[in-house]
C-alpha atoms as one frame of an Amber mdcrd trajectory, in Angstrom:
protein
   0.171  -0.340   0.327   1.573   3.639  -1.090   1.866   6.373   1.473   2.129
   9.851   0.782   1.561  13.141   2.211  -1.199  15.712   1.861  -0.036  19.226
   2.242  -1.862  22.537   0.679  -1.523  26.426   1.561  -5.370  26.793   1.652
  -5.593  25.429   5.119  -3.079  26.030   8.090   0.747  24.926   8.294   1.170
  22.408  10.873   1.859  23.724  14.002   3.857  20.585  15.498   5.219  17.309
  14.227   2.340  16.140  11.850   1.480  16.616   8.493  -1.955  18.192   7.312
  -3.067  14.568   6.230  -1.641  10.794   5.366  -3.058   9.321   2.130  -2.685
   5.033   2.487  -4.346   3.538  -0.711  -7.700   5.033  -0.770  -8.070   6.039
   2.452  -7.069   9.609   4.020  -6.318  10.774   7.872  -6.432  14.172   8.131
  -5.099  15.521  11.108  -6.876  18.471  13.207  -7.775  21.697  12.050  -8.261
  24.566  14.261  -9.410  27.967  13.385  -6.379  29.442  11.951  -6.191  31.300
   8.945  -3.855  29.947   6.440  -2.350  33.064   5.138  -1.847  34.385   8.468
  -1.699  31.624  11.164  -4.018  33.523  13.189  -7.232  32.984  14.958  -9.813
  33.906  12.870 -11.847  35.729  15.708 -12.904  34.977  18.923 -16.947  34.190
  17.598 -17.550  30.343  18.171 -19.493  30.507  15.185 -16.741  31.729  12.577
 -14.102  29.414  14.445 -16.428  26.689  14.164 -16.743  27.892   9.687 -13.127
  28.430   9.879 -12.079  25.074  10.763 -14.647  23.269   8.027 -13.059  25.761
   5.655  -9.474  24.326   6.643 -11.225  20.606   6.134 -12.735  21.447   2.978
  -9.162  22.555   1.547  -7.156  19.386   2.807  -9.957  17.262   1.200  -9.240
  19.355  -1.888  -5.772  18.969  -2.291  -6.380  15.087  -1.530  -8.443  14.842
  -4.627 -11.777  14.746  -2.685 -14.299  16.529  -0.847 -15.904  17.022   2.775
 -18.802  14.390   1.063 -15.869  11.723   1.275 -15.216  11.961   4.762 -16.398
   9.179   6.753 -15.600   9.843   9.879 -15.046  12.829  11.309 -14.379  13.914
  15.496 -14.960  17.226  16.878 -13.418  18.464  19.941 -15.221  21.214  21.746
 -14.468  23.374  25.254 -17.641  23.828  25.231 -20.884  21.293  24.820 -23.068
  24.371  24.835 -22.121  24.442  21.041 -23.392  21.487  19.878 -26.411  22.795
  18.163 -23.987  25.671  16.128 -21.856  22.539  15.066 -24.675  20.762  13.759
 -25.838  23.944  11.953 -22.174  24.448   9.949 -21.538  21.323   9.530 -25.069
  20.740   7.437 -23.652  23.554   4.786 -20.485  21.214   4.371 -21.831  17.818
   3.746 -24.618  16.295   2.679 -26.579  13.393   3.582 -25.957  10.712   4.511
 -23.763  12.618   6.951 -20.410  10.744   8.295 -19.830   9.090  11.700 -18.727
  11.575  14.001 -18.276  12.153  17.664 -18.092  15.142  19.525 -16.404  15.469
  22.655 -15.603  18.123  25.421 -12.213  18.861  26.249 -10.613  21.105  28.960
  -8.507  23.421  26.061  -6.971  23.070  22.669  -4.343  24.339  21.148  -3.674
  28.281  20.517  -6.682  28.656  22.664  -9.683  27.704  20.110 -12.590  26.994
  21.383 -12.806  23.996  18.279 -10.825  21.744  16.413 -12.114  19.103  13.764
 -10.066  15.639  12.324 -11.566  13.144   9.979 -10.934  10.314   7.879 -11.938
  10.129   4.276 -12.166   7.562   1.870 -11.738   8.560  -1.858 -13.196   6.834
  -4.684 -11.400   3.982  -6.656
């Protein structure tokens, strides 16, 4: 099975020892995205909804770079510092996915990198 690294300037550069995504065969493993703007590497804003939109835009950019779309994601993990934002996440997520939606977990965590309020990672299966 071949393995390749996915990298795009349209999503934030890695801020640690990881790749934006790794493709193994037809499966792509997307690293967690936080609401950084790729061009500035700064947080988009303090507003939760704006942060969530930026995270989905970052995921979309990595999916595109891998040759897929957000609709090819089969599993996403959503990390929130406050589960009270769950309904907002659902509304924003529905803009980026068609039904049937991917499998998903949403969990509350005590903190995220750079003070982000949301982080999402995922697994994508590309058409053969």
